[in-house]
N, C-alpha and C positions, 0 to 999 in steps of 0.2 A: 443570308440563308448558309443553313449548316447541310452541308453535302458530305455523304460518307461514299467515297469511290471505292468499290472492292473490286482489284485487279484479277482477273483470271488468269494472266498468263504466266506462265513460270519464267517467261524471260525479264519479268519486274520491269522496272522503268523503260529498259530498252526494247521492249515490247513494240510492234508496230501499232497496234492498233492505241496504244497509250498515245503515241503522239496525236493522233484524235483525238481521245480525252480530254489531253492537255491544252489543245486550240479551243476546244470547245468551252472548258472552265476559262481560258483567258478570255474569251468572250462574254462568260457571265459577270466575268470581274471589271470588265470594261464598262458594264450597267452597274453596278453596284459592289459593294466589299462583300466577299464570301469567307465561310469558315470551311474549310476542306482538308477530309483526314482521309488519308489513303490505305488502305490495308492491300498487301502482297499477301494472296491468300496462300500461297504456296510456302510462305514462311511459316504461318499459321500453325497451332498442334491440333488439328480436328480430326477426332475420331469418325468411322463411318455410323450413320442411324444404323439401328439392328432393328427397328420397326418394332419394339416392344410397347411406344405408345405409354409408358410411363409417365412421360412430359406431357402427356394431353390429357392425364388422369388426376395429376399431384402439382397443379397448380403451376405449371411449366417447368418443374425439376428435371432435369434430364440426368441418366445414370451416368453419363463421363463428365468429368472434370478434366475440361481442357480449356483452348482459347475460348470457344464459341459463347462462355458465359459473357465474357465482356464484347464479345461481337454482338451477341443480339443486345445489350444494353446501348451500345453503341448505332446500332440500328433504330431503336426507338428514340433515341436522342435526336435522331436525325430530321432535316427539313425534305432530305433528297436522297434517295437510294440509286448510285450510280455502280450498274455493272459493266465493267470494260473487260473484254474478252476476245480473243481471236477465234474463228470456228474450228473447233474440233469434232471430224465426223459428224459435221452438219448441226454441232451441237455447242454446247461449252465445257470448257475445257474439267477433268475430273477433279482438281481442287475444289474448283469454284460449285461444280455438282454437288460435291460431300459437304459444302457451306450449305446450298441451300437446302438438301435435306434435312440439314439441320437445326431449320428453323421452325419445325414443328413445336417447340414448346410456345409459340407464341398465338397458338391454336388450341383449340378445345378437340374432343373426341365427338363433341353432338355437332349435328349437320343442321344445317337452315337451306332452304332453298331460296336462291336469288335469281331471276327472271327464269332461263331455260337449265339454271343448274343449280348443283348443290356444292356449297360450300361449308368449313368447318368454320365452327363460331369461336370468334378470336376471344384468347385469354387476356391478351396483352389489347393495349389501343394503339393503334396505328394509323389512325384514319387520317393523319395529318399528314403520312407519308405521300411524296411524290416518285415517279419510278422512271428511271432513262437506262436504255440498252445502249450501249456503244459497242458495234462488233465490224470488225474487220477480217476479211480471209484473203488468200493467197491466189484464187481463182479470178479471171477475167469478170467473169459471167454476176449479173447482180440479180436474175431471176434463178429458179429450179436449185437455190443454194443455201439462201438465209431463211428459207421458210418455215423449216423445222424448230431452229432457235427461237425466229419470231413467234411462233406459235407458242411453243413452251413459256415465252418471256409474258405472253397474254393473258394465257392462263394463269400464271403465277400471282399478276398484278392486272386483275381485270380492267381499271379504272386508275385514271392520272398517269398513266404511262405514254412515253415517249419515243422512238426507235430510230436510232442511226444507223445505216450498214453501210459499206464501203468496201467494193471489192480491191482487189491487185495493191491490197495494203503493205506488202513487203516494199512497195516501192518510197513508202515513206522513210526508210532505213538506209536507202541508197543514195547518198550526195548527187550521183549524176542525174537523179530525177529530178533535181528540186525545180527545174523548169515549170513541170504540171504538178508537183506535190505540192508546191508554196501555194498557187492559186486556190487548189482544192483546202488545203488548211485556212486559207481567209476565209474560204465560204463556211468552213465550219466554225470558224470564230464568230462569223457574222450570224450564225444560228444559236449559240451560245449565247450571244448578246438579246438576240428575240426571244429566245427562252427566259432569259432572267426578268426581261419586260414584260412578257405576255402569258410566260406559263407554257407556251406551246411554240413549236415550228411550222411556218409555212408547208403544205407537202410539197410545193415547185421547188422550195429549197431543199428540202429531203431528197428529192426524186434527184435534182443536179449533184448533191452532196454524194450521192449513192449509184451513181453512174460511173463507166469506165472513165479512167484519166488519160489512158491511150486507146487507140484499138484493140479488140481481143486476141484479134490474131497476131498483133506486133507483139502484145504482151506474153502470148504463149510462147511466140519463137523466141524472145529474148529469154524466157526461162528456161527454156529447153535446149537453149543454146546455138539455134540453127538460125539467128536471123543473119542474113548475109553482110 
């Protein structure tokens, strides 16, 4: 499987969330060989979309001449598009959002009704793509936290999507937390194997991965420096 990882964290490889993403891919590789390309979005030259819609009227040609042309080609050549990012203001970091805005050339200005909503008619064939979101955050709570990012991801990719969310993710960069992070990463690795073998992850396993690793109050006390 050809996997394109779009790492939205400005921290690149040392991102808290990338620990989760790497474990997931390791699990996929336990099941079968995977061809993985990782793009650190912060290192790309990506201009902001101006909303001129030239790309949607001119066969996908954007007015900007930057790295998005190659990125769009990589997306279309992949089997799985994996967005890995930390939660910023309840959504994705700005560099990744700018990239997603610039995927407009994949669609035309024409609209069609699909179920209870309208969608743009594609200018490119990306029907083969599956979509995976991995998102970590620094808060200890799983609820009333990830919902905006999850909703946006589902609207962008209404089918063939899988979502992994993990609170307390800064602990993955804390060696002293290995006692609780190592078992959690093993669960993520198991989820990767399951995804590679079946194309999905069991809801129960996703819920376990998305639960706090230590009690919420304990985590907040550690972060606040008030732990006795």
